[in-house]
PyMOL commands that place a pseudoatom at each C-alpha (Angstrom):
pseudoatom trace, name=CA, resn=MET, resi=1, chain=A, elem=C, hetatm=0, pos=[-44.219, 94.742, 236.204]
pseudoatom trace, name=CA, resn=THR, resi=2, chain=A, elem=C, hetatm=0, pos=[-46.824, 92.177, 237.238]
pseudoatom trace, name=CA, resn=GLU, resi=3, chain=A, elem=C, hetatm=0, pos=[-46.049, 89.282, 239.569]
pseudoatom trace, name=CA, resn=LYS, resi=4, chain=A, elem=C, hetatm=0, pos=[-46.348, 86.869, 236.648]
pseudoatom trace, name=CA, resn=GLY, resi=5, chain=A, elem=C, hetatm=0, pos=[-44.022, 89.037, 234.548]
pseudoatom trace, name=CA, resn=GLU, resi=6, chain=A, elem=C, hetatm=0, pos=[-41.414, 89.070, 237.325]
pseudoatom trace, name=CA, resn=LYS, resi=7, chain=A, elem=C, hetatm=0, pos=[-41.541, 85.288, 237.681]
pseudoatom trace, name=CA, resn=ILE, resi=8, chain=A, elem=C, hetatm=0, pos=[-41.259, 84.774, 233.909]
pseudoatom trace, name=CA, resn=LEU, resi=9, chain=A, elem=C, hetatm=0, pos=[-38.274, 87.145, 233.819]
pseudoatom trace, name=CA, resn=LYS, resi=10, chain=A, elem=C, hetatm=0, pos=[-36.559, 85.162, 236.608]
pseudoatom trace, name=CA, resn=LEU, resi=11, chain=A, elem=C, hetatm=0, pos=[-37.158, 81.899, 234.706]
pseudoatom trace, name=CA, resn=ARG, resi=12, chain=A, elem=C, hetatm=0, pos=[-35.906, 83.456, 231.456]
pseudoatom trace, name=CA, resn=ASN, resi=13, chain=A, elem=C, hetatm=0, pos=[-32.698, 84.586, 233.157]
pseudoatom trace, name=CA, resn=LEU, resi=14, chain=A, elem=C, hetatm=0, pos=[-32.106, 81.086, 234.533]
pseudoatom trace, name=CA, resn=ILE, resi=15, chain=A, elem=C, hetatm=0, pos=[-32.982, 79.323, 231.252]
pseudoatom trace, name=CA, resn=ASP, resi=16, chain=A, elem=C, hetatm=0, pos=[-30.732, 81.598, 229.193]
pseudoatom trace, name=CA, resn=TYR, resi=17, chain=A, elem=C, hetatm=0, pos=[-27.706, 80.059, 230.932]
pseudoatom trace, name=CA, resn=VAL, resi=18, chain=A, elem=C, hetatm=0, pos=[-28.820, 76.508, 230.143]
pseudoatom trace, name=CA, resn=ASN, resi=19, chain=A, elem=C, hetatm=0, pos=[-30.742, 76.789, 226.843]
pseudoatom trace, name=CA, resn=VAL, resi=20, chain=A, elem=C, hetatm=0, pos=[-30.967, 73.046, 226.090]
pseudoatom trace, name=CA, resn=ALA, resi=21, chain=A, elem=C, hetatm=0, pos=[-33.892, 71.332, 227.786]
pseudoatom trace, name=CA, resn=MET, resi=22, chain=A, elem=C, hetatm=0, pos=[-35.128, 67.790, 228.116]
pseudoatom trace, name=CA, resn=LEU, resi=23, chain=A, elem=C, hetatm=0, pos=[-38.716, 67.692, 226.861]
pseudoatom trace, name=CA, resn=THR, resi=24, chain=A, elem=C, hetatm=0, pos=[-40.645, 64.702, 228.201]
pseudoatom trace, name=CA, resn=SER, resi=25, chain=A, elem=C, hetatm=0, pos=[-44.012, 63.569, 226.906]
pseudoatom trace, name=CA, resn=MET, resi=26, chain=A, elem=C, hetatm=0, pos=[-46.004, 60.378, 227.099]
pseudoatom trace, name=CA, resn=LYS, resi=27, chain=A, elem=C, hetatm=0, pos=[-46.111, 58.150, 224.041]
pseudoatom trace, name=CA, resn=ALA, resi=28, chain=A, elem=C, hetatm=0, pos=[-49.340, 56.554, 222.844]
pseudoatom trace, name=CA, resn=ASN, resi=29, chain=A, elem=C, hetatm=0, pos=[-48.189, 53.276, 224.473]
pseudoatom trace, name=CA, resn=GLY, resi=30, chain=A, elem=C, hetatm=0, pos=[-48.052, 54.982, 227.900]
pseudoatom trace, name=CA, resn=LYS, resi=31, chain=A, elem=C, hetatm=0, pos=[-44.256, 55.171, 228.121]
pseudoatom trace, name=CA, resn=PHE, resi=32, chain=A, elem=C, hetatm=0, pos=[-42.365, 58.395, 228.738]
pseudoatom trace, name=CA, resn=TYR, resi=33, chain=A, elem=C, hetatm=0, pos=[-40.207, 59.770, 225.955]
pseudoatom trace, name=CA, resn=SER, resi=34, chain=A, elem=C, hetatm=0, pos=[-37.538, 62.433, 226.534]
pseudoatom trace, name=CA, resn=ARG, resi=35, chain=A, elem=C, hetatm=0, pos=[-35.477, 64.303, 223.991]
pseudoatom trace, name=CA, resn=PRO, resi=36, chain=A, elem=C, hetatm=0, pos=[-33.100, 67.264, 224.113]
pseudoatom trace, name=CA, resn=MET, resi=37, chain=A, elem=C, hetatm=0, pos=[-34.497, 70.464, 222.639]
pseudoatom trace, name=CA, resn=ASN, resi=38, chain=A, elem=C, hetatm=0, pos=[-32.868, 73.822, 221.969]
pseudoatom trace, name=CA, resn=THR, resi=39, chain=A, elem=C, hetatm=0, pos=[-34.946, 76.560, 223.590]
pseudoatom trace, name=CA, resn=MET, resi=40, chain=A, elem=C, hetatm=0, pos=[-35.775, 79.270, 221.085]
pseudoatom trace, name=CA, resn=GLN, resi=41, chain=A, elem=C, hetatm=0, pos=[-37.753, 81.580, 223.387]
pseudoatom trace, name=CA, resn=LEU, resi=42, chain=A, elem=C, hetatm=0, pos=[-39.558, 81.950, 226.684]
pseudoatom trace, name=CA, resn=ASP, resi=43, chain=A, elem=C, hetatm=0, pos=[-42.091, 84.656, 225.857]
pseudoatom trace, name=CA, resn=ASP, resi=44, chain=A, elem=C, hetatm=0, pos=[-43.756, 87.206, 228.129]
pseudoatom trace, name=CA, resn=GLU, resi=45, chain=A, elem=C, hetatm=0, pos=[-46.897, 85.059, 228.470]
pseudoatom trace, name=CA, resn=GLY, resi=46, chain=A, elem=C, hetatm=0, pos=[-45.027, 82.032, 229.827]
pseudoatom trace, name=CA, resn=ASN, resi=47, chain=A, elem=C, hetatm=0, pos=[-44.720, 79.941, 226.652]
pseudoatom trace, name=CA, resn=VAL, resi=48, chain=A, elem=C, hetatm=0, pos=[-41.522, 78.102, 225.755]
pseudoatom trace, name=CA, resn=PHE, resi=49, chain=A, elem=C, hetatm=0, pos=[-40.845, 77.578, 222.046]
pseudoatom trace, name=CA, resn=PHE, resi=50, chain=A, elem=C, hetatm=0, pos=[-38.807, 74.857, 220.330]
pseudoatom trace, name=CA, resn=PHE, resi=51, chain=A, elem=C, hetatm=0, pos=[-38.411, 73.864, 216.668]
pseudoatom trace, name=CA, resn=SER, resi=52, chain=A, elem=C, hetatm=0, pos=[-39.361, 70.319, 215.712]
pseudoatom trace, name=CA, resn=ASP, resi=53, chain=A, elem=C, hetatm=0, pos=[-40.113, 68.070, 212.779]
pseudoatom trace, name=CA, resn=GLU, resi=54, chain=A, elem=C, hetatm=0, pos=[-43.891, 67.890, 212.562]
pseudoatom trace, name=CA, resn=HIS, resi=55, chain=A, elem=C, hetatm=0, pos=[-43.817, 64.369, 211.147]
pseudoatom trace, name=CA, resn=ARG, resi=56, chain=A, elem=C, hetatm=0, pos=[-41.858, 62.709, 213.958]
pseudoatom trace, name=CA, resn=PRO, resi=57, chain=A, elem=C, hetatm=0, pos=[-43.931, 60.034, 215.716]
pseudoatom trace, name=CA, resn=ASP, resi=58, chain=A, elem=C, hetatm=0, pos=[-43.364, 61.585, 219.145]
pseudoatom trace, name=CA, resn=VAL, resi=59, chain=A, elem=C, hetatm=0, pos=[-44.889, 64.860, 217.934]
pseudoatom trace, name=CA, resn=HIS, resi=60, chain=A, elem=C, hetatm=0, pos=[-48.093, 63.010, 217.043]
pseudoatom trace, name=CA, resn=ASP, resi=61, chain=A, elem=C, hetatm=0, pos=[-48.241, 61.431, 220.512]
pseudoatom trace, name=CA, resn=VAL, resi=62, chain=A, elem=C, hetatm=0, pos=[-49.094, 64.845, 221.935]
pseudoatom trace, name=CA, resn=LEU, resi=63, chain=A, elem=C, hetatm=0, pos=[-52.371, 64.754, 220.021]
pseudoatom trace, name=CA, resn=ILE, resi=64, chain=A, elem=C, hetatm=0, pos=[-53.378, 62.008, 222.463]
pseudoatom trace, name=CA, resn=ASN, resi=65, chain=A, elem=C, hetatm=0, pos=[-51.876, 63.558, 225.602]
pseudoatom trace, name=CA, resn=ASN, resi=66, chain=A, elem=C, hetatm=0, pos=[-50.311, 67.024, 225.474]
pseudoatom trace, name=CA, resn=ASN, resi=67, chain=A, elem=C, hetatm=0, pos=[-49.112, 67.136, 229.102]
pseudoatom trace, name=CA, resn=VAL, resi=68, chain=A, elem=C, hetatm=0, pos=[-45.342, 67.572, 229.110]
pseudoatom trace, name=CA, resn=SER, resi=69, chain=A, elem=C, hetatm=0, pos=[-42.431, 68.196, 231.400]
pseudoatom trace, name=CA, resn=VAL, resi=70, chain=A, elem=C, hetatm=0, pos=[-39.461, 70.380, 230.479]
pseudoatom trace, name=CA, resn=THR, resi=71, chain=A, elem=C, hetatm=0, pos=[-36.302, 70.249, 232.582]
pseudoatom trace, name=CA, resn=TYR, resi=72, chain=A, elem=C, hetatm=0, pos=[-33.114, 72.263, 232.534]
pseudoatom trace, name=CA, resn=THR, resi=73, chain=A, elem=C, hetatm=0, pos=[-29.954, 71.482, 234.486]
pseudoatom trace, name=CA, resn=ASN, resi=74, chain=A, elem=C, hetatm=0, pos=[-26.851, 73.558, 234.907]
pseudoatom trace, name=CA, resn=PRO, resi=75, chain=A, elem=C, hetatm=0, pos=[-24.677, 71.755, 237.474]
pseudoatom trace, name=CA, resn=GLU, resi=76, chain=A, elem=C, hetatm=0, pos=[-21.822, 74.209, 236.950]
pseudoatom trace, name=CA, resn=ASN, resi=77, chain=A, elem=C, hetatm=0, pos=[-24.022, 76.982, 238.362]
pseudoatom trace, name=CA, resn=ASN, resi=78, chain=A, elem=C, hetatm=0, pos=[-26.084, 74.723, 240.653]
pseudoatom trace, name=CA, resn=THR, resi=79, chain=A, elem=C, hetatm=0, pos=[-29.252, 75.737, 238.799]
pseudoatom trace, name=CA, resn=TYR, resi=80, chain=A, elem=C, hetatm=0, pos=[-32.128, 73.355, 238.097]
pseudoatom trace, name=CA, resn=ILE, resi=81, chain=A, elem=C, hetatm=0, pos=[-35.517, 74.106, 236.531]
pseudoatom trace, name=CA, resn=ALA, resi=82, chain=A, elem=C, hetatm=0, pos=[-38.589, 71.884, 236.164]
pseudoatom trace, name=CA, resn=LEU, resi=83, chain=A, elem=C, hetatm=0, pos=[-41.583, 73.028, 234.118]
pseudoatom trace, name=CA, resn=GLN, resi=84, chain=A, elem=C, hetatm=0, pos=[-44.972, 71.360, 233.647]
pseudoatom trace, name=CA, resn=GLY, resi=85, chain=A, elem=C, hetatm=0, pos=[-47.297, 72.410, 230.893]
pseudoatom trace, name=CA, resn=LYS, resi=86, chain=A, elem=C, hetatm=0, pos=[-49.349, 71.724, 227.801]
pseudoatom trace, name=CA, resn=LEU, resi=87, chain=A, elem=C, hetatm=0, pos=[-47.741, 71.244, 224.387]
pseudoatom trace, name=CA, resn=PHE, resi=88, chain=A, elem=C, hetatm=0, pos=[-49.251, 72.716, 221.232]
pseudoatom trace, name=CA, resn=LEU, resi=89, chain=A, elem=C, hetatm=0, pos=[-48.029, 72.677, 217.632]
pseudoatom trace, name=CA, resn=ASN, resi=90, chain=A, elem=C, hetatm=0, pos=[-47.665, 76.141, 216.137]
pseudoatom trace, name=CA, resn=HIS, resi=91, chain=A, elem=C, hetatm=0, pos=[-47.388, 76.744, 212.381]
pseudoatom trace, name=CA, resn=ASP, resi=92, chain=A, elem=C, hetatm=0, pos=[-47.184, 80.539, 212.543]
pseudoatom trace, name=CA, resn=GLN, resi=93, chain=A, elem=C, hetatm=0, pos=[-44.673, 81.369, 209.787]
pseudoatom trace, name=CA, resn=GLU, resi=94, chain=A, elem=C, hetatm=0, pos=[-44.122, 84.870, 211.171]
pseudoatom trace, name=CA, resn=LYS, resi=95, chain=A, elem=C, hetatm=0, pos=[-43.117, 83.379, 214.563]
pseudoatom trace, name=CA, resn=ILE, resi=96, chain=A, elem=C, hetatm=0, pos=[-40.931, 80.795, 212.815]
pseudoatom trace, name=CA, resn=ASN, resi=97, chain=A, elem=C, hetatm=0, pos=[-39.171, 83.591, 210.889]
pseudoatom trace, name=CA, resn=LYS, resi=98, chain=A, elem=C, hetatm=0, pos=[-38.651, 85.574, 214.105]
pseudoatom trace, name=CA, resn=LEU, resi=99, chain=A, elem=C, hetatm=0, pos=[-37.127, 82.655, 216.050]
pseudoatom trace, name=CA, resn=TRP, resi=100, chain=A, elem=C, hetatm=0, pos=[-35.127, 81.080, 213.215]
pseudoatom trace, name=CA, resn=ILE, resi=101, chain=A, elem=C, hetatm=0, pos=[-31.361, 80.861, 213.612]
pseudoatom trace, name=CA, resn=PRO, resi=102, chain=A, elem=C, hetatm=0, pos=[-28.988, 79.615, 210.876]
pseudoatom trace, name=CA, resn=ALA, resi=103, chain=A, elem=C, hetatm=0, pos=[-27.778, 76.675, 213.015]
pseudoatom trace, name=CA, resn=MET, resi=104, chain=A, elem=C, hetatm=0, pos=[-31.245, 75.087, 212.683]
pseudoatom trace, name=CA, resn=LYS, resi=105, chain=A, elem=C, hetatm=0, pos=[-30.374, 74.233, 209.047]
pseudoatom trace, name=CA, resn=ALA, resi=106, chain=A, elem=C, hetatm=0, pos=[-28.524, 71.222, 210.453]
pseudoatom trace, name=CA, resn=TRP, resi=107, chain=A, elem=C, hetatm=0, pos=[-31.952, 69.734, 211.220]
pseudoatom trace, name=CA, resn=PHE, resi=108, chain=A, elem=C, hetatm=0, pos=[-34.008, 71.540, 208.584]
pseudoatom trace, name=CA, resn=PRO, resi=109, chain=A, elem=C, hetatm=0, pos=[-31.886, 71.788, 205.408]
pseudoatom trace, name=CA, resn=GLU, resi=110, chain=A, elem=C, hetatm=0, pos=[-34.565, 73.697, 203.523]
pseudoatom trace, name=CA, resn=GLY, resi=111, chain=A, elem=C, hetatm=0, pos=[-34.446, 76.450, 206.129]
pseudoatom trace, name=CA, resn=LYS, resi=112, chain=A, elem=C, hetatm=0, pos=[-37.420, 78.170, 207.657]
pseudoatom trace, name=CA, resn=GLU, resi=113, chain=A, elem=C, hetatm=0, pos=[-39.597, 77.137, 204.695]
pseudoatom trace, name=CA, resn=ASP, resi=114, chain=A, elem=C, hetatm=0, pos=[-38.900, 73.429, 205.319]
pseudoatom trace, name=CA, resn=PRO, resi=115, chain=A, elem=C, hetatm=0, pos=[-42.279, 71.647, 205.022]
pseudoatom trace, name=CA, resn=ASP, resi=116, chain=A, elem=C, hetatm=0, pos=[-41.500, 69.455, 208.062]
pseudoatom trace, name=CA, resn=LEU, resi=117, chain=A, elem=C, hetatm=0, pos=[-40.661, 72.409, 210.323]
pseudoatom trace, name=CA, resn=THR, resi=118, chain=A, elem=C, hetatm=0, pos=[-43.075, 73.341, 213.073]
pseudoatom trace, name=CA, resn=LEU, resi=119, chain=A, elem=C, hetatm=0, pos=[-42.849, 75.177, 216.336]
pseudoatom trace, name=CA, resn=ILE, resi=120, chain=A, elem=C, hetatm=0, pos=[-43.639, 73.464, 219.580]
pseudoatom trace, name=CA, resn=ARG, resi=121, chain=A, elem=C, hetatm=0, pos=[-45.196, 75.796, 222.110]
pseudoatom trace, name=CA, resn=VAL, resi=122, chain=A, elem=C, hetatm=0, pos=[-45.278, 74.692, 225.722]
pseudoatom trace, name=CA, resn=GLU, resi=123, chain=A, elem=C, hetatm=0, pos=[-47.679, 76.701, 227.852]
pseudoatom trace, name=CA, resn=ILE, resi=124, chain=A, elem=C, hetatm=0, pos=[-46.118, 76.648, 231.302]
pseudoatom trace, name=CA, resn=LEU, resi=125, chain=A, elem=C, hetatm=0, pos=[-48.629, 75.838, 234.036]
pseudoatom trace, name=CA, resn=LYS, resi=126, chain=A, elem=C, hetatm=0, pos=[-46.233, 75.129, 236.891]
pseudoatom trace, name=CA, resn=ALA, resi=127, chain=A, elem=C, hetatm=0, pos=[-42.559, 75.800, 237.411]
pseudoatom trace, name=CA, resn=GLU, resi=128, chain=A, elem=C, hetatm=0, pos=[-40.070, 75.009, 240.110]
pseudoatom trace, name=CA, resn=TYR, resi=129, chain=A, elem=C, hetatm=0, pos=[-36.465, 76.058, 240.258]
pseudoatom trace, name=CA, resn=TRP, resi=130, chain=A, elem=C, hetatm=0, pos=[-33.440, 75.746, 242.471]
pseudoatom trace, name=CA, resn=ASP, resi=131, chain=A, elem=C, hetatm=0, pos=[-30.800, 78.413, 242.012]
pseudoatom trace, name=CA, resn=SER, resi=132, chain=A, elem=C, hetatm=0, pos=[-27.713, 78.110, 244.127]
pseudoatom trace, name=CA, resn=SER, resi=133, chain=A, elem=C, hetatm=0, pos=[-25.386, 79.861, 241.728]
pseudoatom trace, name=CA, resn=ALA, resi=134, chain=A, elem=C, hetatm=0, pos=[-22.687, 80.397, 244.328]
pseudoatom trace, name=CA, resn=SER, resi=135, chain=A, elem=C, hetatm=0, pos=[-19.311, 78.854, 243.563]
pseudoatom trace, name=CA, resn=ASP, resi=136, chain=A, elem=C, hetatm=0, pos=[-18.756, 75.154, 244.244]
pseudoatom trace, name=CA, resn=MET, resi=137, chain=A, elem=C, hetatm=0, pos=[-16.491, 76.019, 247.161]
pseudoatom trace, name=CA, resn=ILE, resi=138, chain=A, elem=C, hetatm=0, pos=[-19.198, 78.119, 248.826]
pseudoatom trace, name=CA, resn=VAL, resi=139, chain=A, elem=C, hetatm=0, pos=[-21.791, 75.383, 248.255]
pseudoatom trace, name=CA, resn=LEU, resi=140, chain=A, elem=C, hetatm=0, pos=[-19.427, 72.766, 249.699]
pseudoatom trace, name=CA, resn=PHE, resi=141, chain=A, elem=C, hetatm=0, pos=[-18.641, 74.995, 252.672]
pseudoatom trace, name=CA, resn=ASN, resi=142, chain=A, elem=C, hetatm=0, pos=[-22.352, 75.554, 253.377]
pseudoatom trace, name=CA, resn=MET, resi=143, chain=A, elem=C, hetatm=0, pos=[-23.042, 71.810, 253.087]
pseudoatom trace, name=CA, resn=LEU, resi=144, chain=A, elem=C, hetatm=0, pos=[-20.278, 70.983, 255.545]
pseudoatom trace, name=CA, resn=LYS, resi=145, chain=A, elem=C, hetatm=0, pos=[-21.452, 73.744, 257.884]
pseudoatom trace, name=CA, resn=ALA, resi=146, chain=A, elem=C, hetatm=0, pos=[-24.981, 72.318, 257.846]
pseudoatom trace, name=CA, resn=ILE, resi=147, chain=A, elem=C, hetatm=0, pos=[-23.651, 68.808, 258.545]
pseudoatom trace, name=CA, resn=PHE, resi=148, chain=A, elem=C, hetatm=0, pos=[-21.530, 69.884, 261.501]
pseudoatom trace, name=CA, resn=LYS, resi=149, chain=A, elem=C, hetatm=0, pos=[-24.230, 72.128, 262.973]
pseudoatom trace, name=CA, resn=GLY, resi=150, chain=A, elem=C, hetatm=0, pos=[-26.921, 69.484, 262.468]
pseudoatom trace, name=CA, resn=GLU, resi=151, chain=A, elem=C, hetatm=0, pos=[-28.952, 71.839, 260.281]
pseudoatom trace, name=CA, resn=THR, resi=152, chain=A, elem=C, hetatm=0, pos=[-30.675, 71.371, 256.942]
pseudoatom trace, name=CA, resn=PHE, resi=153, chain=A, elem=C, hetatm=0, pos=[-28.600, 72.513, 253.984]
pseudoatom trace, name=CA, resn=SER, resi=154, chain=A, elem=C, hetatm=0, pos=[-30.075, 75.540, 252.226]
pseudoatom trace, name=CA, resn=GLN, resi=155, chain=A, elem=C, hetatm=0, pos=[-30.050, 75.002, 248.488]
pseudoatom trace, name=CA, resn=GLY, resi=156, chain=A, elem=C, hetatm=0, pos=[-30.222, 78.708, 247.699]
pseudoatom trace, name=CA, resn=ASP, resi=157, chain=A, elem=C, hetatm=0, pos=[-33.181, 80.301, 245.955]
pseudoatom trace, name=CA, resn=HIS, resi=158, chain=A, elem=C, hetatm=0, pos=[-35.955, 77.711, 245.596]
pseudoatom trace, name=CA, resn=GLN, resi=159, chain=A, elem=C, hetatm=0, pos=[-39.374, 78.655, 244.283]
pseudoatom trace, name=CA, resn=LYS, resi=160, chain=A, elem=C, hetatm=0, pos=[-42.538, 76.940, 243.128]
pseudoatom trace, name=CA, resn=ILE, resi=161, chain=A, elem=C, hetatm=0, pos=[-44.693, 78.905, 240.699]
pseudoatom trace, name=CA, resn=ASP, resi=162, chain=A, elem=C, hetatm=0, pos=[-48.291, 78.032, 239.855]
pseudoatom trace, name=CA, resn=PHE, resi=163, chain=A, elem=C, hetatm=0, pos=[-48.973, 80.162, 236.774]
pseudoatom trace, name=CA, resn=ASP, resi=164, chain=A, elem=C, hetatm=0, pos=[-52.678, 79.447, 236.636]
pseudoatom trace, name=CA, resn=LYS, resi=165, chain=A, elem=C, hetatm=0, pos=[-53.051, 80.988, 240.121]
pseudoatom trace, name=CA, resn=ILE, resi=166, chain=A, elem=C, hetatm=0, pos=[-51.260, 84.293, 239.446]
for i in range(1, 166): cmd.bond("trace and resi %d" % i, "trace and resi %d" % (i + 1))
show_as sticks, trace
zoom trace
């Protein structure tokens, strides 16, 4: 497996335990806009896919500026993920069919043929994660140990990934 493949696999394993992300883009007026999104897939090329309504105003803002941030938090497992990338609309019906789950009918009553349905594809350019999935007691113990020893607390596995350099 390539280095990029290994890093994508690590991210996929972390994201699978969180699933819901906060997708943040910049509106046409220059203000940030965040919304929760259900992650449908992190593919082998480093693209994250979400379903969205193509006619929402915030979707059109990405035509002006498609730089986005995607964040995942799982405080129960002490896992945090921050992604930076470019957002693209994807109308590939075959991909929509592949990623569709029945629960999406709550947002798209006409199903996968809903005329408002589109896929959002975020091409990940940079990623950073903190994975300290030890139990809360172990984390607390290690924090206290660092305090009493005058050391810096280790937050577990912390990596920065620059996908356009690997």
